[in-house]
TIZATI-966996 format. One record per residue (C-alpha): z, x negated, y negated; residue in one letter. Coordinates in nm, 3 decimals, m for minus. Example, Ala and Ser with C-alpha at 12.3 -4.5 7.8 and 13.67 -1.06 7.14 Angstrom:
% TIZATI-966996
[atom [0.780,m1.230,0.450],"a"];
[atom [0.714,m1.367,0.106],"s"];
END
This chain:
% TIZATI-966996
[atom [m0.005,0.004,0.000],"m"];
[atom [0.048,m0.297,m0.230],"k"];
[atom [m0.252,m0.346,m0.467],"k"];
[atom [m0.393,m0.625,m0.665],"n"];
[atom [m0.274,m0.591,m1.026],"i"];
[atom [m0.625,m0.500,m1.143],"y"];
[atom [m0.659,m0.224,m0.880],"e"];
[atom [m0.321,m0.092,m0.990],"l"];
[atom [m0.433,m0.081,m1.348],"a"];
[atom [m0.755,0.101,m1.251],"h"];
[atom [m0.557,0.364,m1.070],"e"];
[atom [m0.370,0.461,m1.393],"i"];
[atom [m0.673,0.426,m1.624],"n"];
[atom [m0.543,0.109,m1.768],"l"];
[atom [m0.824,m0.102,m1.914],"n"];
[atom [m0.827,m0.444,m1.735],"p"];
[atom [m0.890,m0.599,m2.070],"e"];
[atom [m0.549,m0.505,m2.173],"h"];
[atom [m0.390,m0.702,m1.886],"l"];
[atom [m0.260,m1.061,m1.922],"e"];
[atom [m0.204,m1.154,m1.551],"p"];
[atom [0.078,m1.369,m1.428],"y"];
[atom [m0.067,m1.436,m1.084],"g"];
[atom [m0.214,m1.152,m0.868],"k"];
[atom [0.091,m0.917,m0.862],"d"];
[atom [0.225,m0.898,m1.220],"k"];
[atom [0.094,m0.887,m1.568],"a"];
[atom [0.181,m0.843,m1.938],"k"];
[atom [0.015,m0.536,m2.094],"v"];
[atom [m0.106,m0.562,m2.451],"s"];
[atom [m0.012,m0.311,m2.710],"f"];
[atom [m0.375,m0.188,m2.722],"a"];
[atom [m0.297,0.004,m2.398],"a"];
[atom [m0.081,0.246,m2.594],"l"];
[atom [m0.249,0.571,m2.681],"s"];
[atom [m0.239,0.729,m3.024],"d"];
[atom [m0.251,1.070,m2.857],"k"];
[atom [0.068,1.266,m2.797],"d"];
[atom [0.153,1.219,m2.424],"s"];
[atom [0.217,1.535,m2.225],"k"];
[atom [0.386,1.337,m1.953],"a"];
[atom [0.735,1.435,m1.839],"k"];
[atom [1.013,1.191,m1.887],"l"];
[atom [1.278,1.186,m1.597],"i"];
[atom [1.607,1.020,m1.683],"l"];
[atom [1.799,0.897,m1.372],"v"];
[atom [2.176,0.833,m1.415],"s"];
[atom [2.464,0.836,m1.169],"a"];
[atom [2.828,0.901,m1.104],"i"];
[atom [3.084,0.623,m1.180],"t"];
[atom [2.982,0.315,m0.972],"p"];
[atom [3.198,0.191,m0.684],"t"];
[atom [3.167,m0.104,m0.460],"p"];
[atom [3.042,0.141,m0.194],"a"];
[atom [2.717,0.163,m0.403],"g"];
[atom [2.520,0.448,m0.547],"e"];
[atom [2.163,0.316,m0.539],"g"];
[atom [2.047,0.444,m0.873],"k"];
[atom [1.752,0.200,m0.903],"t"];
[atom [1.656,0.263,m0.530],"t"];
[atom [1.660,0.641,m0.588],"v"];
[atom [1.454,0.600,m0.903],"s"];
[atom [1.180,0.404,m0.714],"i"];
[atom [1.206,0.641,m0.418],"g"];
[atom [1.170,0.949,m0.650],"l"];
[atom [0.859,0.802,m0.809],"a"];
[atom [0.711,0.729,m0.472],"q"];
[atom [0.796,1.083,m0.361],"g"];
[atom [0.619,1.216,m0.672],"l"];
[atom [0.311,1.009,m0.581],"k"];
[atom [0.316,1.134,m0.223],"q"];
[atom [0.334,1.490,m0.352],"a"];
[atom [0.006,1.430,m0.537],"g"];
[atom [0.139,1.356,m0.889],"y"];
[atom [0.048,1.056,m1.115],"r"];
[atom [0.385,0.889,m1.132],"a"];
[atom [0.508,0.566,m1.299],"a"];
[atom [0.839,0.383,m1.338],"l"];
[atom [1.000,0.242,m1.651],"a"];
[atom [1.284,0.016,m1.551],"l"];
[atom [1.495,m0.279,m1.672],"r"];
[atom [1.445,m0.643,m1.557],"q"];
[atom [1.755,m0.768,m1.356],"p"];
[atom [1.981,m1.034,m1.512],"s"];
[atom [2.038,m1.348,m1.302],"m"];
[atom [2.407,m1.308,m1.382],"g"];
[atom [2.462,m1.024,m1.139],"p"];
[atom [2.190,m1.147,m0.904],"v"];
[atom [2.398,m1.460,m0.836],"f"];
[atom [2.734,m1.298,m0.905],"g"];
[atom [2.884,m0.980,m0.735],"r"];
[atom [2.615,m0.719,m0.746],"k"];
[atom [2.313,m0.904,m0.617],"g"];
[atom [1.946,m0.807,m0.677],"t"];
[atom [1.848,m0.500,m0.883],"a"];
[atom [1.492,m0.414,m0.760],"t"];
[atom [1.583,m0.132,m0.516],"g"];
[atom [1.618,m0.160,m0.148],"g"];
[atom [1.478,m0.070,0.197],"g"];
[atom [1.141,0.119,0.159],"k"];
[atom [1.210,0.182,m0.210],"s"];
[atom [1.173,m0.157,m0.371],"i"];
[atom [0.975,m0.325,m0.644],"l"];
[atom [0.726,m0.600,m0.572],"s"];
[atom [0.733,m0.901,m0.620],"p"];
[atom [1.110,m0.855,m0.600],"a"];
[atom [1.191,m1.224,m0.582],"e"];
[atom [1.000,m1.297,m0.896],"s"];
[atom [1.138,m0.994,m1.080],"i"];
[atom [1.495,m1.092,m0.989],"n"];
[atom [1.451,m1.457,m1.113],"l"];
[atom [1.235,m1.579,m1.395],"h"];
[atom [0.971,m1.302,m1.382],"f"];
[atom [0.741,m1.353,m1.686],"t"];
[atom [0.992,m1.551,m1.888],"g"];
[atom [1.117,m1.271,m2.115],"d"];
[atom [1.491,m1.355,m2.075],"f"];
[atom [1.417,m1.720,m2.142],"h"];
[atom [1.237,m1.621,m2.462],"a"];
[atom [1.525,m1.400,m2.572],"i"];
[atom [1.782,m1.662,m2.494],"g"];
[atom [1.576,m1.929,m2.673],"s"];
[atom [1.537,m1.712,m2.988],"a"];
[atom [1.909,m1.632,m2.988],"h"];
[atom [2.011,m1.992,m2.945],"c"];
[atom [1.759,m2.112,m3.204],"l"];
[atom [1.937,m1.893,m3.459],"l"];
[atom [2.273,m2.029,m3.342],"a"];
[atom [2.149,m2.390,m3.390],"a"];
[atom [2.015,m2.308,m3.725],"a"];
[atom [2.346,m2.148,m3.832],"i"];
[atom [2.528,m2.467,m3.745],"d"];
[atom [2.262,m2.670,m3.918],"n"];
[atom [2.322,m2.473,m4.240],"c"];
[atom [2.701,m2.523,m4.205],"l"];
[atom [2.641,m2.901,m4.159],"h"];
[atom [2.424,m2.931,m4.468],"f"];
[atom [2.612,m2.665,m4.663],"k"];
[atom [2.285,m2.470,m4.729],"t"];
[atom [2.421,m2.124,m4.659],"s"];
[atom [2.681,m1.886,m4.802],"r"];
[atom [2.840,m1.860,m4.465],"l"];
[atom [3.212,m1.914,m4.422],"d"];
[atom [3.243,m2.131,m4.104],"p"];
[atom [3.552,m1.930,m4.000],"e"];
[atom [3.356,m1.599,m4.025],"r"];
[atom [3.045,m1.684,m3.817],"v"];
[atom [2.986,m1.396,m3.572],"l"];
[atom [2.671,m1.531,m3.388],"w"];
[atom [2.755,m1.696,m3.057],"k"];
[atom [2.516,m1.852,m2.791],"r"];
[atom [2.386,m1.681,m2.480],"v"];
[atom [2.306,m1.776,m2.124],"l"];
[atom [2.162,m1.560,m1.845],"d"];
[atom [2.435,m1.660,m1.604],"m"];
[atom [2.787,m1.543,m1.528],"n"];
[atom [3.009,m1.827,m1.654],"d"];
[atom [3.371,m1.761,m1.755],"r"];
[atom [3.422,m2.121,m1.871],"a"];
[atom [3.187,m2.055,m2.163],"l"];
[atom [3.364,m1.752,m2.298],"r"];
[atom [3.555,m1.963,m2.556],"r"];
[atom [3.442,m2.298,m2.674],"i"];
[atom [3.477,m2.539,m2.970],"q"];
[atom [3.148,m2.633,m3.144],"v"];
[atom [3.065,m2.863,m3.434],"g"];
[atom [3.316,m3.134,m3.334],"i"];
[atom [3.268,m3.445,m3.548],"s"];
[atom [3.466,m3.720,m3.722],"e"];
[atom [3.465,m3.499,m4.037],"a"];
[atom [3.565,m3.190,m3.835],"h"];
[atom [3.761,m3.311,m3.534],"p"];
[atom [3.860,m2.966,m3.426],"s"];
[atom [3.518,m2.797,m3.493],"g"];
[atom [3.525,m2.420,m3.490],"r"];
[atom [3.584,m2.157,m3.217],"q"];
[atom [3.272,m1.987,m3.069],"s"];
[atom [3.155,m1.890,m2.719],"g"];
[atom [2.872,m1.763,m2.504],"f"];
[atom [2.773,m1.412,m2.414],"d"];
[atom [2.539,m1.328,m2.133],"i"];
[atom [2.178,m1.283,m2.239],"t"];
[atom [2.173,m0.923,m2.149],"a"];
[atom [2.441,m0.870,m2.417],"a"];
[atom [2.242,m1.052,m2.688],"s"];
[atom [2.155,m0.844,m2.995],"e"];
[atom [1.798,m0.987,m2.964],"i"];
[atom [1.777,m0.822,m2.615],"m"];
[atom [1.865,m0.482,m2.770],"a"];
[atom [1.628,m0.554,m3.065],"i"];
[atom [1.341,m0.624,m2.828],"l"];
[atom [1.409,m0.313,m2.625],"c"];
[atom [1.418,m0.083,m2.942],"l"];
[atom [1.127,m0.241,m3.136],"s"];
[atom [0.800,m0.054,m3.166],"e"];
[atom [0.571,m0.351,m3.273],"n"];
[atom [0.581,m0.697,m3.428],"y"];
[atom [0.652,m0.561,m3.771],"d"];
[atom [0.947,m0.360,m3.660],"d"];
[atom [1.072,m0.671,m3.458],"l"];
[atom [1.044,m0.880,m3.770],"k"];
[atom [1.241,m0.632,m3.976],"v"];
[atom [1.514,m0.610,m3.708],"r"];
[atom [1.546,m0.984,m3.669],"l"];
[atom [1.581,m1.031,m4.041],"n"];
[atom [1.863,m0.790,m4.076],"r"];
[atom [2.084,m0.928,m3.798],"i"];
[atom [2.425,m0.999,m3.952],"i"];
[atom [2.529,m1.351,m3.845],"v"];
[atom [2.858,m1.368,m4.035],"g"];
[atom [3.033,m1.324,m4.359],"f"];
[atom [3.088,m1.523,m4.681],"t"];
[atom [3.438,m1.619,m4.801],"p"];
[atom [3.412,m1.300,m5.019],"e"];
[atom [3.347,m1.095,m4.707],"l"];
[atom [2.982,m1.015,m4.794],"e"];
[atom [2.739,m1.006,m4.498],"p"];
[atom [2.498,m1.295,m4.433],"v"];
[atom [2.177,m1.201,m4.247],"t"];
[atom [1.946,m1.398,m4.025],"a"];
[atom [1.685,m1.381,m4.295],"e"];
[atom [1.899,m1.605,m4.504],"e"];
[atom [1.910,m1.868,m4.225],"i"];
[atom [1.519,m1.889,m4.260],"r"];
[atom [1.424,m1.922,m3.888],"v"];
[atom [1.330,m1.555,m3.809],"t"];
[atom [0.965,m1.653,m3.824],"g"];
[atom [1.021,m1.902,m3.545],"s"];
[atom [1.226,m1.647,m3.354],"m"];
[atom [0.940,m1.403,m3.385],"l"];
[atom [0.701,m1.664,m3.241],"a"];
[atom [0.927,m1.728,m2.946],"l"];
[atom [0.925,m1.349,m2.882],"l"];
[atom [0.549,m1.292,m2.915],"r"];
[atom [0.482,m1.254,m2.550],"e"];
[atom [0.819,m1.113,m2.455],"a"];
[atom [0.768,m0.797,m2.656],"l"];
[atom [0.475,m0.701,m2.438],"k"];
[atom [0.580,m0.480,m2.134],"p"];
[atom [0.541,m0.612,m1.780],"n"];
[atom [0.347,m0.429,m1.511],"l"];
[atom [0.431,m0.453,m1.140],"v"];
[atom [0.454,m0.194,m0.859],"q"];
[atom [0.667,m0.047,m0.586],"s"];
[atom [0.587,m0.124,m0.220],"i"];
[atom [0.414,0.212,m0.209],"e"];
[atom [0.191,0.120,m0.501],"g"];
[atom [0.365,0.313,m0.784],"v"];
[atom [0.308,0.134,m1.110],"p"];
[atom [0.631,0.000,m1.271],"a"];
[atom [0.671,m0.105,m1.630],"f"];
[atom [0.968,m0.349,m1.605],"v"];
[atom [1.078,m0.471,m1.939],"h"];
[atom [1.407,m0.562,m2.105],"g"];
[atom [1.747,m0.573,m1.944],"g"];
[atom [2.050,m0.483,m2.159],"p"];
[atom [2.369,m0.396,m1.964],"f"];
[atom [2.504,m0.044,m2.013],"a"];
[atom [2.868,m0.146,m2.024],"n"];
[atom [2.835,m0.410,m2.302],"i"];
[atom [2.504,m0.305,m2.457],"a"];
[atom [2.292,0.008,m2.461],"h"];
[atom [2.157,m0.020,m2.107],"g"];
[atom [1.802,0.105,m2.128],"c"];
[atom [1.460,m0.055,m2.072],"n"];
[atom [1.231,m0.114,m2.370],"s"];
[atom [1.089,0.178,m2.585],"v"];
[atom [0.754,0.011,m2.549],"l"];
[atom [0.750,0.009,m2.175],"a"];
[atom [0.857,0.365,m2.167],"t"];
[atom [0.581,0.469,m2.405],"r"];
[atom [0.334,0.267,m2.197],"m"];
[atom [0.437,0.449,m1.881],"a"];
[atom [0.409,0.787,m2.055],"l"];
[atom [0.066,0.702,m2.176],"a"];
[atom [m0.061,0.635,m1.814],"h"];
[atom [0.118,0.885,m1.589],"a"];
[atom [0.207,1.254,m1.572],"d"];
[atom [0.574,1.193,m1.455],"y"];
[atom [0.769,0.892,m1.571],"v"];
[atom [1.098,0.793,m1.395],"v"];
[atom [1.328,0.580,m1.602],"t"];
[atom [1.699,0.495,m1.551],"e"];
[atom [1.996,0.412,m1.779],"a"];
[atom [2.262,0.163,m1.658],"g"];
[atom [2.574,0.257,m1.465],"f"];
[atom [2.698,0.616,m1.493],"a"];
[atom [2.599,0.890,m1.729],"f"];
[atom [2.905,0.821,m1.953],"d"];
[atom [2.757,0.484,m2.039],"l"];
[atom [2.378,0.444,m1.994],"g"];
[atom [2.308,0.822,m2.003],"g"];
[atom [2.486,0.885,m2.335],"e"];
[atom [2.338,0.572,m2.494],"k"];
[atom [1.989,0.647,m2.374],"f"];
[atom [2.004,0.970,m2.575],"i"];
[atom [2.231,0.885,m2.871],"d"];
[atom [2.074,0.542,m2.930],"i"];
[atom [1.732,0.508,m2.763],"k"];
[atom [1.603,0.860,m2.807],"c"];
[atom [1.755,0.894,m3.155],"r"];
[atom [1.575,0.580,m3.271],"q"];
[atom [1.248,0.634,m3.093],"s"];
[atom [1.197,1.010,m3.085],"g"];
[atom [1.168,1.000,m2.704],"l"];
[atom [1.336,1.293,m2.511],"s"];
[atom [1.402,1.341,m2.139],"p"];
[atom [1.276,1.653,m1.972],"d"];
[atom [1.526,1.643,m1.689],"v"];
[atom [1.838,1.450,m1.599],"i"];
[atom [1.887,1.336,m1.241],"v"];
[atom [2.250,1.239,m1.139],"i"];
[atom [2.270,1.016,m0.826],"v"];
[atom [2.564,1.037,m0.605],"a"];
[atom [2.659,0.923,m0.252],"t"];
[atom [2.907,1.062,m0.003],"i"];
[atom [3.060,0.705,0.019],"r"];
[atom [3.119,0.677,m0.347],"a"];
[atom [3.255,1.037,m0.388],"l"];
[atom [3.510,0.966,m0.103],"k"];
[atom [3.604,0.641,m0.270],"m"];
[atom [3.668,0.837,m0.602],"h"];
[atom [3.880,1.070,m0.376],"g"];
[atom [4.103,0.785,m0.279],"g"];
[atom [3.953,0.651,0.044],"v"];
[atom [3.962,0.271,0.094],"e"];
[atom [3.623,0.090,0.130],"q"];
[atom [3.698,0.000,0.492],"s"];
[atom [3.733,0.367,0.586],"e"];
[atom [3.430,0.515,0.412],"l"];
[atom [3.234,0.563,0.738],"a"];
[atom [3.494,0.809,0.859],"l"];
[atom [3.455,1.179,0.777],"e"];
[atom [3.709,1.284,0.516],"n"];
[atom [3.637,1.621,0.366],"k"];
[atom [3.953,1.640,0.162],"e"];
[atom [3.880,1.303,m0.010],"a"];
[atom [3.524,1.413,m0.061],"l"];
[atom [3.634,1.737,m0.235],"m"];
[atom [3.872,1.535,m0.455],"q"];
[atom [3.594,1.275,m0.546],"g"];
[atom [3.357,1.558,m0.646],"l"];
[atom [3.560,1.580,m0.967],"q"];
[atom [3.387,1.256,m1.075],"n"];
[atom [3.049,1.423,m1.024],"l"];
[atom [3.173,1.723,m1.210],"d"];
[atom [3.272,1.513,m1.507],"a"];
[atom [2.925,1.360,m1.545],"h"];
[atom [2.757,1.698,m1.486],"l"];
[atom [2.971,1.837,m1.775],"q"];
[atom [2.873,1.545,m1.995],"a"];
[atom [2.499,1.589,m1.914],"a"];
[atom [2.510,1.967,m1.979],"r"];
[atom [2.588,1.885,m2.349],"y"];
[atom [2.222,1.775,m2.395],"f"];
[atom [2.061,2.100,m2.286],"n"];
[atom [1.837,1.957,m2.020],"r"];
[atom [1.792,2.072,m1.657],"p"];
[atom [2.000,1.874,m1.415],"i"];
[atom [1.923,1.779,m1.055],"v"];
[atom [2.172,1.593,m0.828],"v"];
[atom [2.014,1.332,m0.593],"a"];
[atom [2.241,1.270,m0.294],"l"];
[atom [2.148,0.925,m0.175],"n"];
[atom [2.189,0.940,0.205],"r"];
[atom [2.357,0.669,0.409],"f"];
[atom [2.354,0.652,0.786],"s"];
[atom [2.734,0.719,0.799],"s"];
[atom [2.705,1.052,0.616],"d"];
[atom [2.781,1.351,0.832],"s"];
[atom [2.576,1.674,0.797],"s"];
[atom [2.895,1.859,0.713],"d"];
[atom [2.971,1.624,0.421],"e"];
[atom [2.614,1.649,0.292],"l"];
[atom [2.633,2.026,0.305],"k"];
[atom [2.968,2.027,0.121],"t"];
[atom [2.812,1.852,m0.179],"v"];
[atom [2.506,2.075,m0.168],"e"];
[atom [2.717,2.393,m0.171],"q"];
[atom [2.936,2.246,m0.445],"h"];
[atom [2.629,2.199,m0.668],"c"];
[atom [2.488,2.536,m0.573],"a"];
[atom [2.801,2.705,m0.703],"r"];
[atom [2.726,2.550,m1.041],"q"];
[atom [2.353,2.660,m1.020],"n"];
[atom [2.249,2.291,m0.991],"i"];
[atom [1.976,2.185,m0.750],"s"];
[atom [2.094,1.911,m0.509],"c"];
[atom [1.859,1.729,m0.283],"a"];
[atom [1.947,1.486,m0.004],"v"];
[atom [1.728,1.182,m0.034],"a"];
[atom [1.680,0.901,0.223],"d"];
[atom [1.474,0.676,0.011],"v"];
[atom [1.607,0.351,0.155],"f"];
[atom [1.504,0.442,0.508],"g"];
[atom [1.197,0.649,0.439],"l"];
[atom [1.064,0.558,0.104],"g"];
[atom [0.881,0.833,m0.087],"g"];
[atom [0.878,1.053,0.221],"a"];
[atom [1.258,1.069,0.193],"g"];
[atom [1.238,1.210,m0.168],"a"];
[atom [0.993,1.496,m0.124],"l"];
[atom [1.250,1.761,m0.172],"e"];
[atom [1.399,1.575,m0.461],"l"];
[atom [1.049,1.539,m0.618],"s"];
[atom [0.995,1.924,m0.581],"e"];
[atom [1.324,1.998,m0.747],"f"];
[atom [1.245,1.752,m1.034],"v"];
[atom [0.891,1.892,m1.095],"v"];
[atom [1.040,2.247,m1.110],"k"];
[atom [1.301,2.138,m1.353],"a"];
[atom [1.043,1.961,m1.574],"c"];
[atom [0.859,2.291,m1.612],"a"];
[atom [1.161,2.452,m1.778],"v"];
[atom [1.106,2.472,m2.154],"p"];
[atom [1.348,2.260,m2.354],"t"];
[atom [1.468,2.273,m2.715],"s"];
[atom [1.533,1.986,m2.962],"a"];
[atom [1.755,1.720,m2.810],"l"];
[atom [2.109,1.743,m2.943],"p"];
[atom [2.313,1.434,m3.014],"f"];
[atom [2.688,1.395,m2.958],"v"];
[atom [2.752,1.293,m3.322],"y"];
[atom [2.579,1.297,m3.658],"s"];
[atom [2.499,0.966,m3.831],"l"];
[atom [2.685,1.115,m4.129],"n"];
[atom [3.009,1.111,m3.930],"d"];
[atom [3.245,0.824,m3.990],"s"];
[atom [3.257,0.556,m3.707],"p"];
[atom [3.597,0.681,m3.588],"i"];
[atom [3.473,1.039,m3.575],"v"];
[atom [3.165,0.930,m3.381],"k"];
[atom [3.382,0.745,m3.129],"i"];
[atom [3.623,1.042,m3.096],"e"];
[atom [3.328,1.273,m3.022],"k"];
[atom [3.195,1.041,m2.751],"i"];
[atom [3.554,0.994,m2.609],"a"];
[atom [3.627,1.360,m2.604],"k"];
[atom [3.289,1.524,m2.512],"l"];
[atom [3.155,1.257,m2.272],"i"];
[atom [3.467,1.092,m2.132],"y"];
[atom [3.715,1.384,m2.145],"g"];
[atom [3.964,1.164,m2.333],"a"];
[atom [4.241,1.320,m2.547],"s"];
[atom [4.191,1.078,m2.834],"g"];
[atom [4.118,0.732,m2.967],"v"];
[atom [4.341,0.444,m3.072],"d"];
[atom [4.240,0.148,m3.289],"l"];
[atom [4.408,m0.191,m3.281],"s"];
[atom [4.498,m0.358,m3.615],"a"];
[atom [4.199,m0.587,m3.567],"e"];
[atom [3.970,m0.290,m3.518],"a"];
[atom [4.115,m0.115,m3.823],"e"];
[atom [4.045,m0.430,m4.033],"a"];
[atom [3.688,m0.462,m3.899],"k"];
[atom [3.624,m0.094,m3.965],"l"];
[atom [3.736,m0.132,m4.327],"n"];
[atom [3.497,m0.429,m4.355],"l"];
[atom [3.214,m0.226,m4.213],"l"];
[atom [3.264,0.064,m4.440],"q"];
[atom [3.303,m0.168,m4.742],"k"];
[atom [2.948,m0.302,m4.665],"n"];
[atom [2.795,0.043,m4.604],"n"];
[atom [2.748,m0.008,m4.230],"l"];
[atom [2.945,0.301,m4.119],"g"];
[atom [2.625,0.512,m4.082],"g"];
[atom [2.498,0.335,m3.768],"l"];
[atom [2.510,0.485,m3.423],"p"];
[atom [2.790,0.377,m3.185],"i"];
[atom [2.741,0.172,m2.870],"c"];
[atom [3.053,0.189,m2.663],"m"];
[atom [3.147,m0.133,m2.470],"a"];
[atom [3.354,0.010,m2.191],"k"];
[atom [3.426,m0.053,m1.819],"t"];
[atom [3.173,0.086,m1.584],"h"];
[atom [3.437,0.135,m1.310],"e"];
[atom [3.600,0.435,m1.469],"s"];
[atom [3.516,0.716,m1.700],"i"];
[atom [3.819,0.589,m1.897],"s"];
[atom [3.861,0.241,m2.037],"d"];
[atom [4.095,0.149,m1.750],"n"];
[atom [3.901,0.034,m1.446],"p"];
[atom [4.182,0.131,m1.214],"q"];
[atom [4.144,0.502,m1.291],"l"];
[atom [3.891,0.642,m1.043],"r"];
[atom [3.782,0.994,m0.996],"g"];
[atom [3.822,1.213,m1.305],"r"];
[atom [4.105,1.071,m1.513],"p"];
[atom [4.321,1.308,m1.723],"e"];
[atom [4.540,1.269,m2.032],"n"];
[atom [4.406,0.932,m2.130],"f"];
[atom [4.322,0.782,m2.461],"r"];
[atom [4.039,0.529,m2.549],"i"];
[atom [4.167,0.201,m2.713],"s"];
[atom [3.927,0.023,m2.947],"i"];
[atom [4.027,m0.338,m2.983],"r"];
[atom [3.744,m0.455,m3.207],"d"];
[atom [3.390,m0.391,m3.341],"f"];
[atom [3.072,m0.597,m3.323],"e"];
[atom [2.791,m0.543,m3.571],"i"];
[atom [2.443,m0.512,m3.424],"n"];
[atom [2.264,m0.432,m3.752],"h"];
[atom [1.934,m0.559,m3.626],"g"];
[atom [1.946,m0.336,m3.320],"a"];
[atom [2.076,m0.059,m3.540],"g"];
[atom [2.421,0.020,m3.390],"f"];
[atom [2.788,m0.074,m3.401],"l"];
[atom [2.951,m0.199,m3.077],"v"];
[atom [3.299,m0.060,m3.016],"a"];
[atom [3.489,m0.288,m2.779],"l"];
[atom [3.737,m0.112,m2.552],"t"];
[atom [3.999,m0.228,m2.312],"g"];
[atom [3.959,m0.582,m2.180],"k"];
[atom [3.588,m0.579,m2.143],"l"];
[atom [3.419,m0.914,m2.206],"l"];
[atom [3.048,m0.980,m2.291],"r"];
[atom [3.030,m1.284,m2.070],"m"];
[atom [3.094,m1.182,m1.706],"p"];
[atom [3.251,m1.419,m1.446],"a"];
[atom [3.155,m1.510,m1.090],"l"];
[atom [3.367,m1.362,m0.822],"p"];
[atom [3.558,m1.570,m0.562],"r"];
[atom [3.261,m1.559,m0.327],"t"];
[atom [2.945,m1.509,m0.543],"p"];
[atom [2.603,m1.409,m0.398],"k"];
[atom [2.484,m1.750,m0.505],"a"];
[atom [2.663,m1.898,m0.201],"e"];
[atom [2.452,m1.678,0.038],"q"];
[atom [2.100,m1.746,m0.091],"i"];
[atom [1.887,m2.001,0.094],"q"];
[atom [1.517,m2.107,0.086],"m"];
[atom [1.333,m2.256,0.379],"d"];
[atom [1.061,m2.527,0.369],"g"];
[atom [0.777,m2.270,0.327],"f"];
[atom [0.946,m2.121,0.007],"g"];
[atom [1.089,m1.815,0.185],"n"];
[atom [1.419,m1.700,0.016],"i"];
[atom [1.682,m1.537,0.225],"t"];
[atom [2.033,m1.415,0.177],"g"];
[atom [1.972,m1.178,m0.110],"w"];
END
């Protein structure tokens, strides 16, 4: 089923002249492939319940659903994020699907792919180097103690979270800085939200890199290297075209995390997919409380895109874990725990209903699931008038998602109204956060640390309070406490600080103990991966 990249382009009426091939199985797609005509394609947003170590398989289901749509006779395409090498070599592993619902070439996509992450990291670190150069020569208004811009690396590395830079004889202690993971870079978010080179340039120029001693913002434009940053990002802004193993075209582009960034693939890749398919399956990172809310309140608000249906992925294993079952006992039938865990699904269904879109539940089947457990979830959804389809996309590929495809197509036919947002841009930052916390998380309120209060005053003093909010929150709970599984009650969200992503166009509210540079676990995936003398990689 796998096709040459030119055959794949021909199948979706993509002019081969608009392809810039990287070998035989992947290509950059030029902006000329975007149509000026309004697309009538349907946009399908795939989200999930709160992740657990048991796994939900959101990307696998997204790929399987697109393959199911194709098998049902529809022109389907995928719009997905590129994996970060941090999780690939860390705890999670690869992020290109699994079994018979996987992207190809998976090894390339999971590693360097077409070099986009390298370009983003290079542009980010160029700005960091230029900032320190300005400090050295005293050619900037920047206060060395108020520099916000760190460096980035596409790797999990706890040792780089806090570092001293600029150490010299004149400055023996240097200044404190650190590294974030590339997926958390503001430039990653900027690339994913930019519509063209001009938009990219405007966004790069308005990045706030720090403050003066008088607490006035200093932008990247004042550092005078945004032209070079733009040059580094020239090819990276173009979406990448690959395919699933059943030949479904996939526009894989951008990779912000949903817990520490906005968690969606690029606007350009989504538009490209919509221009060349009738049904486009996209996903937003982690659960609906994170990627789903940000997809709508940030990506859709800025771009004008709008989903036609929301798919929530769940598994029996994860639901039982939310119901209190230990991971070692998930293969055992436990209806009581399953019923308890369904409260987590209900929380995300309630949050998704706010946006007035049809909802379909995709129950990702594992071999250990009993028919009685599957039926319990289907009946639970039916009582709420929500379609629920059992999908075995790992084992059967598109053939395992035919019922899911049918439900999704029917849902896409339901007329929709204008997309509502959780908050107005005219709301104050704290009101925006309170609305997200109460309407999406089910929290009772929000608390700000003294540091967050001070930063909020600084933001409002500089007229930055009108930006959307990007919550940086644990993905392991609907709350900001990763220990609280299921559907937590009577909790408050604690904001410890804010970060300004003025170029991307949002404020990041940091909650709990979440860090923007992840760490490797005790036994990382990197210890399992091997390559033989023929270049075959194993241990993924």
